[in-house]
N, C-alpha and C positions, 0 to 999 in steps of 0.2 A: 662373362656371365651377368645375369640379369639380378640386380638387388631390388629386392621388395620390402617395403614398409608399408604396414597398414596403419591406419588412421580411422578409429570408430567414431563417428561425427554425429552430432545434433540429437533433436529428440527421438528420429526412428533409427538411430544407431546404424547409420549408413557407413559403409566401408570405402574409405577415400585412399587410392594407392598411390605413394611416391616410388618411383623406379627410377635406378641409375644404372649405368653402365660401367664401362671400363673409366672412365672420365669422371671422378668423384664431384667435379664442380658442376655437372650438368644432369637433369632430371626431367621427366615429364610426370605430369599427375593426371590420373585417371578419376573422375567423379568426386571434384572438391566438395564435400556436403556443407550442411550448415554448421554454424559456430565452428569454424575451421581454424580457431586461435593456434590448436596444437601444431597443426601443420603449417602454418604461416610461421611459427616459429622455426621449425626444421627447414625450412627452404630460404631463411635469411640471407644464407650466403651462398645460395645456389642460383645457376642460370636455369630458369624453366624454359625449356624448349618448345612445350605445348600442354594445353589442359585437353584431354581428350574426354568425351561425353559418352558413356554408353547409351544414355537417353537423356532426356531432359527434364524429368520431374523433379520438383523443388528441392526433395531431400538429397538430390545428387548434384545440383546445379548451384546450390546455395553459397558456396564459397568462390563461384566464378567472380563476380565483380570485383571482389576485395582482391583476388589474387591476379587476375588479368591487370588491374590498375596498378599493383605493386611491382609486377614483375613484366610487364609490357609483352605478356606471351599471347599468341593466338589460340583460338578454341576451335577444335574440330567436332561437328556434330552431324548426324545424317539429316540429309534433305527434308526427309518427310516432317522432321519437328524443325525445320528451319525458323519459324515463327513463334517457337515456345520459349524461348527465352524472355522474350520481350511482353508475354503473356500471361498473366497470373491465373486466368483461367484454365490456359491449356496446360501449364507447367503445375497446376493442382493446389497452388499456395493459397489461392483465394477460398478453396474449399476447406482448409486444414487451419482453422483460425486459433486453434487450441495449441497448434504447433509452430505456427510461423506468421507473420505478417506477409501480406501480397509482396512476392518478389519479382524483380524485372530487371534484366539487364540488356545490354545490346546483343544483336545476333552474333553467331559464330562467324569467324572469318573464313573456315573452309568446310566443304561438306565431305562427307564419308559416305561410301555406298560398296556393295557387295564386291568382292573381287580386289579392292583396293590394298596397296602395300604404302605404309607408312614407314618411313626411316627416321628413327629417332635414337639418341643417344647409342650410337652404334649398333642398333638392335633394327629388325623387320618385325612389324606388326601386321599382321593378316586381318583384314576387315571382313567380318561376316555379319550379313544383314539378318537378324533373328527376330522378326517382328511377333507379336502376341501379347506381351506385358504392355507395349506401347509401339505403336507403327513404325516408329525409327529405330527401336533398340537395335544396337550392335552388339557382337563380341568381337574380342580382340585375341589373336592368338599370337604367341611369341614363343617360339620354342615349343616347351612342354607347359607353358604356363598360359592359361586361357582366363581372360576377364569378361566374366559372362553379364555383368550388369544384375539386373532384375529377372534375367530369363530362367537360370537354373541355380537352385540352392543345394545344399546337403539336405537329402530327403525332403526336398521341397520344389517348388515351381512359383514364379510371378504370379501375382493375381492379374487378371483380366477383366476387372469390372470398373477400370479407369478409362479415362477418353481414349479412344481409338484401341484400345485392348480386345483380343478376340482369342478365345480359348484353342480353336482349331489351329489358328497360326501359330501359338506358343508350342502346340504340341508337335507340329511340323518342323517347326526351327529346332527343337530339341532332338527328335527322332532323326531327321535328315541332314542335319548340318553338324550339331555339338556331338551327337553318339556316333558319327562317323570317324572322329578322332581316335587315337590310341588310347586305349585303358590306362596308361600310365600320366595322361595330360591332368597336371593339376588345376582346378577350378577355382578361382578366385571371384566369389559371389559379392553382390552387392549390399548383401546384409549376411549376417553369420558366420561360422566357420567355414574354412575351405575345404574341398573334397576332391575327388578325382572322376574322372568319366567312367573308368571301371566300376567304381563303388555304386554310382549312380544307376548304370545300366543294370546291375544286379538288386539293388535296393531302393532306388526311387519309387515310393508307392503311386505316384501321379502320372508317369511316363515310363512305360515299358521300352525295352531296347526290341521289341518286335520278335 
C-alpha cells in the first residue's frame, strides 16, 4: 500500500508529496517545493530513494538543492527541461522577485520520458509526458494514485502563459491521457485539494471529456 503525506510549501502553496511503501524507512519525494523545512524534518530518519519532479518551475524544485545534499539522492526530470534547474530564467524564479530569489541547482541525474516505468519503494510509477503547462511536464501513475503536477487541478487546469506553455498541448494531455484513466483514479495535484478523474470529467469547466 502506498502511504502518501502532503506538505504544502512556500509562497505559492505548492503540494510536495512524501511517499512510502511497505518499508517504513524508505521514501521518495515528488516536487519538494520552496521553504521545505517541514518536509526536511519529516525525512530526517528516512532513506530517500529519489526526488521526482513533475516539472521544473521554481515553486516545485525549490527544495531540491537542500534535500539532495542532505540525503544524497538522485533527481528525475523530463529531458525537455534538463537545463531548467540551473537556469533561474527558465525555472521562473528570476521573474518572481516578490516570491523568491533566483534559484539554481545542479541538473537532474536521470531523465524521464513517456512510457517509462520507475520502480521505487516497492511500487511501480508509470510516466506520462503531459506537456502544456510546461514542455517537460509529466504525470506519474501508481496504482490508482496520479501525481499530476500543474496539469490538472480540482475544477481547474495549469496556466499556459509561462515559458514553453501551450494551451492546445495542455488540453490534449488531459483529454487524451489523463481522462483515459479510470474514474476512480485519485488525482494529487501540484496545488489545491485532491480530486478524481471521474469528478473532473464531469465537472471541470476547462476541459470536457468529449
